[in-house]
C-alpha positions as CSV (number, residue, x, y, z in Angstrom):
1,X,60.8,19.4,-8.6
2,X,57.7,17.1,-8.9
3,X,54.2,18.5,-8.8
4,X,52.2,18.1,-5.6
5,X,49.0,20.0,-6.6
6,X,46.5,20.0,-9.3
7,X,46.6,23.3,-11.3
8,X,43.6,24.7,-13.1
9,X,44.3,27.6,-15.4
10,X,42.7,30.0,-17.8
11,X,44.5,31.1,-21.0
12,X,43.5,34.4,-22.7
13,X,44.9,35.6,-26.0
14,X,43.8,38.0,-28.6
15,X,44.0,38.0,-32.4
16,X,44.2,41.1,-34.5
17,X,44.1,40.9,-38.3
18,X,45.0,37.2,-38.2
19,X,43.7,33.7,-38.5
20,X,44.4,31.7,-35.3
21,X,43.1,28.4,-36.6
22,X,41.8,28.0,-40.2
23,X,39.4,25.2,-41.1
24,X,40.8,23.2,-44.1
25,X,37.4,21.9,-44.9
26,X,36.0,25.5,-45.3
27,X,38.7,27.1,-47.4
28,X,40.8,27.9,-44.4
29,X,38.1,30.2,-42.9
30,X,38.6,31.0,-39.2
31,X,36.7,28.4,-37.2
32,X,33.3,29.7,-35.9
33,X,30.6,28.1,-33.7
34,X,27.7,28.1,-36.1
35,X,25.2,28.6,-33.3
36,X,26.7,31.6,-31.5
37,X,29.0,33.1,-34.1
38,X,31.9,32.9,-31.6
39,X,35.4,32.1,-32.9
40,X,37.0,28.7,-32.0
41,X,40.6,27.5,-31.8
42,X,41.0,23.7,-31.3
43,X,42.9,22.2,-28.4
44,X,45.3,20.5,-30.8
45,X,46.0,23.9,-32.4
46,X,46.9,25.3,-29.0
47,X,49.2,22.3,-28.3
48,X,50.8,22.8,-31.7
49,X,51.7,26.4,-30.8
50,X,53.2,25.2,-27.5
51,X,55.2,22.5,-29.3
52,X,56.5,25.0,-31.8
53,X,57.6,27.4,-29.1
54,X,59.3,24.8,-27.0
55,X,61.0,23.3,-30.0
56,X,62.3,26.7,-31.1
57,X,63.5,27.9,-27.7
58,X,65.0,24.6,-26.6
59,X,66.4,23.8,-30.0
60,X,64.9,20.3,-30.1
61,X,67.5,19.0,-27.6
62,X,66.6,16.3,-25.0
63,X,64.8,16.5,-22.7
64,X,62.9,19.0,-24.9
65,X,62.7,17.1,-28.2
66,X,59.2,17.3,-29.9
67,X,57.6,14.0,-30.9
68,X,54.7,15.3,-33.0
69,X,56.2,17.7,-35.5
70,X,56.2,18.5,-39.2
71,X,57.4,15.6,-41.4
72,X,58.0,13.4,-38.4
73,X,58.1,9.6,-38.8
74,X,56.8,8.4,-35.4
75,X,58.0,4.8,-35.5
76,X,61.6,5.9,-36.1
77,X,61.4,7.7,-32.7
78,X,60.0,4.5,-31.2
79,X,63.0,2.6,-32.6
80,X,65.3,5.1,-31.0
81,X,63.9,4.3,-27.6
82,X,64.5,0.5,-28.0
83,X,68.1,1.2,-29.2
84,X,68.7,3.5,-26.2
85,X,67.5,0.9,-23.6
86,X,69.6,-1.8,-25.2
87,X,66.7,-3.8,-26.7
88,X,67.3,-3.3,-30.4
89,X,67.0,-7.1,-31.0
90,X,63.3,-6.7,-30.5
91,X,63.3,-4.5,-33.7
92,X,64.4,-7.4,-35.9
93,X,62.2,-9.7,-37.8
94,X,59.5,-9.4,-40.4
95,X,56.6,-8.5,-38.0
96,X,55.2,-5.0,-38.7
97,X,53.5,-5.1,-35.3
98,X,56.4,-5.6,-32.9
99,X,55.0,-5.8,-29.4
100,X,58.2,-5.1,-27.4
101,X,57.5,-7.6,-24.7
102,X,58.5,-6.6,-21.2
103,X,60.5,-3.7,-22.6
104,X,57.5,-1.6,-23.5
105,X,57.5,0.2,-20.1
106,X,61.2,1.0,-20.4
107,X,60.7,2.3,-23.9
108,X,57.7,4.4,-22.8
109,X,59.8,5.9,-19.9
110,X,62.6,6.8,-22.3
111,X,60.1,8.6,-24.6
112,X,58.7,10.6,-21.6
113,X,62.2,11.5,-20.5
114,X,63.3,12.8,-24.0
115,X,60.2,14.2,-25.6
116,X,58.6,17.3,-24.0
117,X,55.2,16.8,-25.7
118,X,54.9,13.1,-24.7
119,X,55.4,13.8,-21.0
120,X,53.2,16.9,-21.2
121,X,50.2,16.1,-23.5
122,X,50.6,12.3,-23.6
123,X,50.7,10.1,-26.8
124,X,49.5,6.9,-28.3
125,X,52.8,5.1,-29.3
126,X,51.5,1.6,-29.8
127,X,51.4,1.6,-33.6
128,X,54.1,-0.4,-35.3
129,X,57.0,-0.3,-32.9
130,X,55.3,-0.4,-29.5
131,X,56.2,2.2,-26.9
132,X,52.9,2.0,-25.1
133,X,50.5,4.8,-24.3
134,X,50.9,7.9,-22.1
135,X,48.1,9.9,-20.5
136,X,49.3,13.5,-20.5
137,X,49.0,15.6,-17.3
138,X,48.3,18.8,-19.2
139,X,45.0,19.1,-21.0
140,X,43.3,22.0,-22.7
141,X,39.8,22.8,-24.0
142,X,38.9,24.6,-27.2
143,X,39.5,28.3,-27.0
144,X,36.3,30.4,-27.7
145,X,36.1,34.1,-28.4
146,X,34.2,36.1,-25.8
147,X,32.2,37.9,-28.5
148,X,31.1,36.8,-32.0
149,X,33.7,37.3,-34.6
150,X,33.4,38.5,-38.2
151,X,35.8,36.9,-40.7
152,X,37.1,39.1,-43.5
153,X,38.2,37.9,-46.9
154,X,41.0,39.6,-48.7
155,X,42.3,39.3,-52.3
156,X,46.1,38.9,-52.5
157,X,48.5,38.9,-55.4
158,X,51.7,37.0,-55.9
159,X,54.1,38.5,-58.4
160,X,55.0,35.2,-59.8
161,X,53.5,32.1,-61.5
162,X,54.2,28.4,-61.0
163,X,54.6,27.3,-64.6
164,X,55.8,28.5,-68.0
165,X,52.4,27.8,-69.4
166,X,50.8,30.2,-67.0
167,X,53.4,32.9,-67.9
168,X,52.7,32.5,-71.6
169,X,48.9,32.7,-70.9
170,X,49.5,36.1,-69.2
171,X,51.9,37.4,-71.8
172,X,54.6,37.7,-69.1
173,X,52.5,39.6,-66.6
174,X,53.2,36.8,-64.2
175,X,50.6,37.3,-61.4
176,X,48.8,34.8,-59.3
177,X,45.6,35.9,-57.5
178,X,44.6,34.3,-54.2
179,X,42.4,34.9,-51.2
180,X,43.1,34.9,-47.4
181,X,40.8,35.2,-44.4
182,X,41.4,37.1,-41.2
183,X,39.7,38.0,-37.9
184,X,39.8,41.8,-37.4
185,X,39.8,41.3,-33.6
186,X,38.9,38.6,-31.2
187,X,39.7,37.9,-27.5
188,X,39.8,34.1,-26.9
189,X,39.6,32.1,-23.7
190,X,40.6,28.5,-23.1
191,X,40.7,26.5,-19.9
192,X,43.1,23.8,-18.8
193,X,44.5,21.8,-16.0
194,X,47.6,20.0,-14.9
195,X,47.2,16.7,-13.0
196,X,49.8,16.0,-10.3
197,X,49.3,12.1,-10.3
198,X,49.7,11.9,-14.1
199,X,52.7,14.4,-14.0
200,X,54.3,11.9,-11.5
201,X,53.9,9.1,-14.0
202,X,55.4,11.0,-17.0
203,X,58.0,13.1,-15.2
204,X,56.4,16.4,-16.0
205,X,57.7,18.8,-13.3
206,X,57.5,22.3,-12.0
């Protein structure tokens, strides 16, 4: 059933002794607004969690395949679209920037029909093999904790080492020390909306 209304929603989730979205530029510390001390979770992190959930529950079967996933090669998915619509001849040749001609819209529609995250969040699919661009009907803001958070740092031990040289250096004790960061507790709030006109264009339904 197609959407007829715009939906605005609020997403609340809490974190206890976990790291909802570590910052790789800061040693994987939980993200924090430097001005307010409140915790942050990026919109792309929230979308990643949705993708992982849908991919797991629906077992990556059409129409619930996931386009942006670990170790994905995106242009290979674009090529699948052209094969599926019977336009594989456009994939031939030496050009690395295949335009797709008048088949781009068909290829884009095929991507929307088969990939959950394309018809939900949109995608730029015009690199290499061109499947156009899709504006997603579902958009999210960053999540922000209601109160300031305090990030804790923990020492952890792995009862193994990576190399023989490290084992010899420790006389067979074979331990690797590390650090991890957690938020003792935080209640986070994110806002989002679903656009009915864009949902009609991508096939995102009730």
